[in-house]
ZAPA-398057 format. One line per field, with one value per atom (N, C-alpha, C): atom name; chain; y, z, x. Coordinates in steps of 0.05 Angstrom, whole numbers. Layout:
site <- c(CA, ...)
unit <- c(A, ...)
north <- c(Y, ...)
up <- c(Z, ...)
east <- c(X, ...)
***
This chain:
site <- c(N, CA, C, N, CA, C, N, CA, C, N, CA, C, N, CA, C, N, CA, C, N, CA, C, N, CA, C, N, CA, C, N, CA, C, N, CA, C, N, CA, C, N, CA, C, N, CA, C, N, CA, C, N, CA, C, N, CA, C, N, CA, C, N, CA, C, N, CA, C, N, CA, C, N, CA, C, N, CA, C, N, CA, C, N, CA, C, N, CA, C, N, CA, C, N, CA, C, N, CA, C, N, CA, C, N, CA, C, N, CA, C, N, CA, C, N, CA, C, N, CA, C, N, CA, C, N, CA, C, N, CA, C, N, CA, C, N, CA, C, N, CA, C, N, CA, C, N, CA, C, N, CA, C, N, CA, C, N, CA, C, N, CA, C, N, CA, C, N, CA, C, N, CA, C, N, CA, C, N, CA, C, N, CA, C, N, CA, C, N, CA, C, N, CA, C, N, CA, C, N, CA, C, N, CA, C, N, CA, C, N, CA, C, N, CA, C, N, CA, C, N, CA, C, N, CA, C, N, CA, C, N, CA, C, N, CA, C, N, CA, C, N, CA, C, N, CA, C, N, CA, C, N, CA, C, N, CA, C, N, CA, C, N, CA, C, N, CA, C, N, CA, C, N, CA, C, N, CA, C, N, CA, C, N, CA, C, N, CA, C, N, CA, C, N, CA, C, N, CA, C, N, CA, C, N, CA, C, N, CA, C, N, CA, C, N, CA, C, N, CA, C, N, CA, C, N, CA, C, N, CA, C, N, CA, C, N, CA, C, N, CA, C, N, CA, C)
unit <- c(A, A, A, A, A, A, A, A, A, A, A, A, A, A, A, A, A, A, A, A, A, A, A, A, A, A, A, A, A, A, A, A, A, A, A, A, A, A, A, A, A, A, A, A, A, A, A, A, A, A, A, A, A, A, A, A, A, A, A, A, A, A, A, A, A, A, A, A, A, A, A, A, A, A, A, A, A, A, A, A, A, A, A, A, A, A, A, A, A, A, A, A, A, A, A, A, A, A, A, A, A, A, A, A, A, A, A, A, A, A, A, A, A, A, A, A, A, A, A, A, A, A, A, A, A, A, A, A, A, A, A, A, A, A, A, A, A, A, A, A, A, A, A, A, A, A, A, A, A, A, A, A, A, A, A, A, A, A, A, A, A, A, A, A, A, A, A, A, A, A, A, A, A, A, A, A, A, A, A, A, A, A, A, A, A, A, A, A, A, A, A, A, A, A, A, A, A, A, A, A, A, A, A, A, A, A, A, A, A, A, A, A, A, A, A, A, A, A, A, A, A, A, A, A, A, A, A, A, A, A, A, A, A, A, A, A, A, A, A, A, A, A, A, A, A, A, A, A, A, A, A, A, A, A, A, A, A, A, A, A, A, A, A, A, A, A, A, A, A, A, A, A, A, A, A, A, A, A, A, A, A, A, A, A, A, A, A, A, A, A, A, A, A, A, A, A, A)
north <- c(-146, -162, -162, -186, -188, -176, -170, -160, -180, -206, -227, -227, -228, -229, -203, -180, -154, -154, -164, -165, -181, -205, -222, -211, -198, -187, -163, -147, -125, -135, -158, -170, -179, -190, -198, -174, -151, -126, -118, -118, -111, -129, -155, -174, -167, -161, -155, -129, -111, -86, -90, -115, -120, -111, -108, -97, -118, -143, -164, -180, -185, -201, -226, -249, -273, -292, -308, -326, -314, -330, -320, -304, -315, -301, -274, -274, -249, -228, -237, -219, -207, -224, -214, -194, -199, -180, -154, -155, -131, -115, -128, -114, -100, -114, -102, -77, -79, -58, -35, -38, -17, -17, -38, -40, -48, -65, -75, -53, -48, -29, -43, -69, -85, -114, -129, -158, -173, -193, -209, -237, -248, -275, -292, -316, -334, -340, -343, -351, -379, -395, -422, -425, -402, -402, -416, -427, -440, -418, -426, -407, -395, -411, -401, -381, -387, -368, -342, -344, -320, -303, -316, -302, -288, -303, -291, -267, -269, -246, -223, -230, -210, -194, -208, -195, -176, -185, -168, -143, -148, -126, -105, -115, -95, -80, -94, -81, -59, -65, -46, -29, -32, -17, -19, -44, -50, -63, -52, -64, -93, -110, -138, -145, -161, -168, -198, -211, -240, -244, -257, -259, -283, -297, -318, -343, -363, -388, -386, -404, -404, -410, -426, -431, -405, -390, -366, -345, -342, -322, -330, -355, -364, -361, -370, -369, -340, -321, -294, -281, -291, -280, -300, -320, -339, -357, -364, -382, -405, -424, -445, -432, -449, -438, -418, -397, -376, -370, -371, -366, -336, -325, -297, -281, -258, -240, -212, -197, -169, -152, -129, -110, -87, -81, -60, -34, -27, -2, 8, 33, 45, 47, 53, 55, 28, 7, -20, -28, -22, -29, -16, 9, 23, 10, 4, -8, -35, -51, -77, -75, -54, -51, -37, -27, -12, -32, -25, -44, -47)
up <- c(244, 226, 237, 238, 248, 229, 240, 223, 201, 208, 189, 165, 171, 149, 133, 146, 132, 113, 122, 105, 79, 83, 60, 42, 53, 36, 20, 33, 18, -4, 1, -19, -43, -37, -57, -74, -60, -74, -94, -84, -101, -125, -121, -143, -163, -154, -173, -188, -175, -188, -207, -209, -227, -217, -191, -179, -165, -169, -155, -176, -169, -186, -170, -181, -165, -181, -166, -179, -175, -167, -159, -181, -205, -227, -234, -235, -242, -220, -194, -172, -173, -178, -179, -202, -224, -247, -239, -224, -216, -195, -179, -160, -176, -195, -212, -227, -238, -255, -239, -213, -196, -195, -206, -207, -179, -165, -139, -118, -103, -81, -54, -54, -30, -38, -25, -30, -6, -9, 13, 8, 29, 28, 49, 41, 60, 83, 107, 130, 128, 111, 107, 82, 72, 49, 57, 38, 45, 51, 66, 74, 49, 28, 4, -11, -13, -26, -11, 16, 32, 29, 30, 27, 0, -21, -48, -51, -42, -44, -26, -2, 17, 6, -5, -17, -39, -57, -79, -68, -49, -37, -24, -9, 5, -15, -37, -57, -72, -78, -93, -74, -48, -28, -31, -33, -34, -7, 6, 32, 28, 48, 47, 73, 70, 93, 93, 115, 116, 130, 117, 128, 117, 134, 125, 114, 108, 96, 66, 52, 23, 14, 30, 23, 26, 48, 53, 31, 24, 4, -23, -31, -56, -56, -34, -32, -34, -22, -21, -49, -67, -94, -115, -104, -122, -138, -127, -141, -123, -134, -118, -98, -84, -64, -77, -63, -72, -49, -55, -34, -35, -59, -62, -79, -68, -83, -81, -103, -103, -108, -94, -98, -114, -137, -155, -153, -129, -125, -97, -96, -70, -50, -60, -43, -30, -46, -35, -16, -23, -6, 22, 22, 48, 63, 49, 61, 74, 60, 70, 95, 97, 119, 143, 140, 161, 184, 209, 231, 237)
east <- c(-562, -545, -517, -505, -478, -458, -434, -412, -407, -408, -402, -421, -447, -466, -467, -462, -461, -437, -414, -391, -397, -408, -413, -436, -456, -476, -465, -448, -435, -417, -404, -387, -404, -428, -447, -456, -461, -468, -446, -421, -398, -397, -402, -402, -423, -448, -469, -463, -448, -440, -417, -407, -385, -358, -355, -330, -313, -319, -304, -288, -262, -245, -237, -241, -235, -217, -203, -183, -155, -137, -110, -96, -95, -81, -94, -120, -135, -131, -130, -126, -98, -78, -50, -48, -60, -60, -73, -95, -109, -93, -77, -59, -38, -26, -5, -15, -39, -49, -61, -63, -74, -104, -116, -145, -156, -142, -151, -148, -171, -171, -169, -176, -175, -174, -157, -155, -164, -181, -191, -181, -168, -157, -172, -180, -194, -176, -187, -171, -160, -171, -160, -143, -133, -115, -88, -75, -49, -28, -8, 14, 26, 31, 45, 28, 2, -16, -17, -20, -22, 3, 27, 52, 54, 47, 49, 32, 7, -12, -4, 5, 14, 37, 57, 80, 72, 55, 45, 31, 13, -3, 15, 35, 52, 70, 79, 95, 79, 54, 37, 19, 23, 8, -22, -31, -60, -67, -88, -96, -105, -97, -104, -118, -139, -156, -161, -155, -160, -186, -205, -232, -247, -261, -279, -265, -281, -270, -272, -259, -261, -290, -305, -333, -349, -345, -360, -354, -328, -321, -334, -331, -343, -373, -386, -415, -426, -412, -422, -421, -405, -405, -417, -431, -445, -427, -404, -386, -379, -363, -352, -333, -317, -299, -279, -273, -254, -234, -209, -189, -180, -180, -171, -191, -199, -217, -206, -209, -201, -226, -228, -250, -239, -251, -240, -255, -264, -279, -273, -264, -257, -280, -304, -327, -334, -334, -339, -317, -292, -270, -273, -280, -285, -308, -330, -353, -346, -330, -323, -304, -289, -270, -282, -307, -320, -326, -319, -325, -355)
***
């Protein structure tokens, strides 16, 4: 299994476990509240979205990872396109960042 497909299948597992937050406003709220353990931003996110999320993550010291397209991120969690996703579980966050 490639790194790519493993990443997306693990993201799907996290979704089924109820540990994925998607949508920009919900993700920003989860960063503020300390719920987000990892934030994933699509590689094709707009500059302004990336900057806004990056600033929030660095302020609240939440790891941020840019990976995949908006279609891949949305598809892996069974939704339409998603630009920003937060993972609300430390175990899943570590699993997703494992090389």
